[in-house]
N, C-alpha and C positions, 0 to 999 in steps of 0.2 A: 868537468866532469868531476875532477878530482873532489870538488867542494860536495857535489851530490851524494858521492860515495861515503862522505863522511857526516853527513847531514842529521843523520838520524841517531848518531853515537851518544851524543850527547842527551841525557835523560830530559831534562827540562827544556828542551828546543821544541817539542811538540806541545806541551803545553804553552809556551810563552807565544810561539808563534800563533796557536790558536787564539790567544788572548789580541793578539796584534791584528787578525785579521777582523774578529768579530766587532773590535774598536772603529777599524777602518770602513766595515761595510755596515755599523749599527745593526749589529745582530744580539740577540741576547739569551740569554741561559733557559732553558725551558722551566727549571727549578725556581727561577728567581721571581720574586714577586714583583709585579702586579699579574704578570703573564698567565702561570698556573692557575690561577685565582679567577681570573677571568676565563679563562677557557674552561673550567669545573664549572663556572656558573652557566655559561653558554650551554653547555651540555647537559645539566641539571635542567636548565628550561625546555630544551627539546625533549629530554625524556620525560619531562612531566606532562607537557600538552600533546605529545604525538607518543606514535609505537613503532617508530622507525627501529629497521633493523641494525644490529650493532656495527655492521659492516659501513651502514650510510654514517652513522656516528663517526667511526673511525675517519671516512673520507674527509666527511666535514671537518674533524679535527686536524688532518695534515692539513688542508687546505687553508685553515686558518691560520695554523702556525707559520705555514710558507709567508701567508701574505703579510703577516705580521713581523715578519724575519726573526721568527724562533729558531733555534736551532732544534732540531727534530730529536727526540727521544727514542728510544729502543721500541721496535713495536711491541713488546710484551708490556712495557711501560704503558703506553698507550693503551692497550688493550685492558691491563689491568685498572687503568684510572677511569676507564668507559664502563667495564662491569662494576665497578664500586658505585659510581654515578647511579648506575640503571636501577641496582639493588637500592639506592638509598630513595629515590623515587617512589619506586615499587612498595616500600615498606610504609613510607608516608600514604601514599593511595590505601592500602590495606589498612591502618589507623584511621584516615579519615572516613572510609567508607563502614568500617564497623564502628563507629561512633555515632551514625546517624540513626539507625533503629532503636527503641527501646529494648528493655530487658524482654518484654513481653515479646516484643516482636521477632527477636532474635529465637526465643524457645519456638516459635511459630516456624521461623524459617529454618531451625534446624530439624523439624519432625519432618519435613518433606524427604529428606533423606533416608528414613525409616522405611522399611517395607510393612506396609498396613498387615494385618491379620486377614489371613484367606486370600492374600494376593501374592504375584509372582514380582511385581517390581514395584520401586517408590513412585511416589508422586513426581519427584524431579525428573524420571525419567517420561513419565507419561506428559508432562508441561513442555516437554523437549520435541513431541512428537507433533506436529501441525495435521491438520484434515489431509486425506488421500483420495477422497471422493468428493462428488459433485451432488447433492442432494439437501433436501429439507433435514433430515437428521446428521447430518454430517454440518451443517450450519448451526444447528443447536449445541453439538457437542464443541465446536469451535468457541461459539457463545459463552457455553458454560467453562471453558479452559479459560478464556478472557476474563470472565467474572471471578474465576477463583485466583487467578493472578491478581487481580484489581484489588481481592477482599485482604492481601497482606499489606496496602496502606502504602507501600513504597511512592506513589506520587506525589503523598502529601508531605514526604520529605524534602528538604533543601538540596538538591543537589547541582547548585548554582557556581559553587566552587571546586568542583569535579569535570576534567578535561571530558568532553562526550565522547572522543576518538578512545580514551582508555576506558572510558565505560563499556563502549561496545566492542572493545578488543578483549576484556575480561570475559563479557557474557558469550561471547564468539568460544573464548577458551572454555568454558563450562560447558558449551553444547558436544564438546567431543571426549571430554574426561569421564571418568563414571562416577558416580555418587559415593561409591567406597574409597577412591581418590580423594574426593572432597572432604570426607568426614574425617580422614586422618591427618588434614593439615592441622596448623596452627589456629587458635581461635581466631585473632585478626583476621589471617588470610581466609579461614573458612567463610565469616561472616560476610567479611567483604565480595567475595565470589557469589555470592547468594543473595545478596543486595542488588550487585550488577546484573545477575541472571533474572531475577524477577523484575525489576524494573525494566530491561531491555527487554524482554519477552513479553511482558505487559504490552507494548506498544506493537510488537511481532504478531502476536495472538489476535490483537484488533485488526491488524492489515491482513492477517491471512483469513478470518473472520469475512471482513468486507469483500476479498477477493473471492472466495467462495460465493458470496451472496451475488456479485458480478456475473460469477461462470454459471451460477443457477440459474438466474433471469436470462441469461444467453441461452441456457439448455432448454428454458421451458417453450423460448421463441423457436428454437430451431424445431424440436420436436412438435410444435403449432405447426409450422411450414412443412414439415415432413407429414403429418396427419392430413393438412390442408391439401397438397399435392397429391396424396394418394387419392382421397376422396374426388379429387376434380378430374383425375383421369378414371376415375370409376365411373362418373356421371355424365363423363366428355359425350358417350353414345346418345344418352338422352337429350343432352342440350343440342349437339348437333341435328337431331332428329326433328326438335320442336323448331330450332331455328330454322331449318328448311322448310318445314309447313309454313311457317308465317313469311318465309321469302315467296313462296309460291302467293300467298294472299296477297303479298306488295306488288308481287308483278302483275296481278288481274287490276289491281290498283292504277297500275301506271299505263295498262293498256289503253289504245285509242279506239279501239274499234267497240266500245261499250259504253252505253249511254248511262249518265247517274242515277236513273232510275231501276235500269236492269243489275246494277253493280252488286248488290246483296245477294241478289237470286244467282246470280253468277258465281260470287264465291260460295255460296253454301251448296251450291250444286257440286263442286269440286272438292270442299272441305265442310264437313258439318261444321255446327256451331259448337256443339261440346268438343270437338278435338281442337278448334282454334282455342278456345277458353283452357283445355288444358295444356296447350303449348304455351300459350302467356304464362300460366302459371308455373310451368316446369321453366322458362327461361327467368323468371322473377326470383325463383328459387335458388338457380344453379350458378346464374351469372354473378360475377363479383362488380360491387360499384368499384369507380376510379380510385385509387391508393388504399384500397383494401389490402392488408398486408397479413391475411389470414388471423384476422381479430379474433374472429368468432371462435376457430379452433384455441387460441391463447386463453380464452375465456373458458373452454372446457378445463382448461388446467388447473383451475382454481383450487381443486382438491388438493394438488401440490404444494401450492401457496399457502393453505390453511397450515401445512406441517411447522413452517417457519415464521409465519407472519407475526405471532405474539412477541418472539423474542427479538423479532427486527424493531418491533415499536417500543419493547420496555427497556432496551440493553444497549443501544446504540444512537447515540448523540450527535444530530447532524446540525452544521450551521451553513449559512450560504452567503454570495455576494447578489448583489442586487438582481442579477440576471436569472437567480434560483430562487426567488423569493416565493412565486407563487408554489412551487413543488414543495418548497419548506414549509408552506401555511397548511398544505394537503396533508403532509406527515403529522405536522402536530395537533390538527384536528381527528386524522385515525388514531393519534395517541389516546387525544381526549373521550373517544369513542369507545375504544378497546376493543375487546371480541366480543363481538354480542351474534345472536341468531338472527338478527334483524336482516331482512332482504333489500330495505332501502334507505337510503340515508336522508337526514333533513338537513338541507341548507348548507352542505360542503363547499369548497373553494372548488370552483369549475375552470378558473381562467389557463389553468394547463392542459386543459382537455383540447386536443386537435380534433379538426374536421372529421377524420375517418372515425374516432372513437365514439363519437355523437349518437351515431343511431344505434351502439351497442350499450349505451352508460344510459339513455334517457329512454325510456318505455313510451306507448304510444299514449300514456297520459300526461307525459312530461317527468314522471318519478326518477329519480337517479338509484339506479340498480347497483347494489353493494359489490357484486363480482365484477362487473364491468368497471367500475371505478378503481377498485383496489388492484386489477392487471393493468390499467391505463396508468394509474398512478408508479407503480414498479417500473414500465417500459419509460416513463419520463425520468423516474431517479436515476436509471441507468445511465441514461443520456447526458443527465446534468451531473453525475458522478464522474463520468469521463471528462466532461468537458470543464470539470471542476467549478461549475455554477453552484455544487454542491458539494461541501467537504465534512469530514468526519473530525470531530475533537480529538486530540492527543494522538492521532493518526499520523504515520510517516509517510506511507504513500500514498495514502487517500486524503492527506491532511489540506491546511489553506496553503495554496500556492505563494501565496503575498507573504506569508510567514518569514521567507527566506531570503526576500528581498530588502535592498539598504533603505533605511527610512529615516526621517530626521537629520541629526547632524551627521550622521555616518554618511545620507545620500547626498549631502551639502558637500561634504568634504572631497568626496569622489565622483561626483557629477560629471565635473567637466572633463576627467582623466576615463571615464566610463563612456560619453559620448564622444569622443575622438576616437575611441577604439571601434567604434560602430560605423565611422566613415569609411 
């Protein structure tokens, strides 16, 4: 106990014993090379390729120091190091992004921060607002927004050396700050934010346009079903009356007390020929064939389709997997035909047409009606989009599902591990 009381009186004891403890347990000073350099390099790599919070970087750095037997520095020292590294990675990102566009593209990008004459908001604010309704005009506006963003030419630049996560993070940040604050930023940072915003929102605008298309086709189908059910309820009394009349005729046919030569006289005695004929016409008119899903009422919605069909054919590019080839062929045919006043189509692809649609597409002479064909195409297009048999180029939500799969050397490298994880 006496030795412990005098242990700290000598000034060099703490320093000497710390050195002996470090040597005994093989610990290292934080400031000594190469440990601080290795940690800085790791933190810089993580800051460059990801957008993790500073607290996660702090936890990672602490864990790495303990694992490698390095004496922990003060919390403020480690916090300052992480902050400096994050700033360095961000500055590098600003410089790289701002160096991609040409001088003309830079001036065009900066112009979206200005309020045009006669308007109350900037184009930047308008680009941030997506569609808020489901209609043909809303789809057209969504396509116009996508085309405007595409017109900046950001898709033609090489972003392969820019981490995608950082790009999305910058675009997300741009979506919540004002155009005024962006305009006050240093030039490199301002251009970089605008480049990332336009590049990311070009894809977002396309996704939202296809979302509106999907919901619009659903709305047309739902409205057709609603109208069809109303019509069916309204005509149900006439259908029942005609069906009961024909049932009485059939009951006479099945009775045993009447001979065949007296059958017609007995039937016409109870029900006149005209009444039977009218009942047959009523049943044929009101009764729905098997598999009918209010297709007649959907064709009646063609007026709504005309409002957005032109933009759909002109500005959205579809591709397909083998299962969606027939629908894609129909799309390309309609693209080549354009919007015309023709009532009938000449030799279009018909492999995608299902049985319930045939009676509404082909007339009595075997000609293919334009309205029925286009409505059927939209119905099949929606189904193919949802199953990803058809996908949209440059889209994120509606893009090629195979694009994110491991392929080639990457698949061969990870194949065994992936297969084992599925067992």
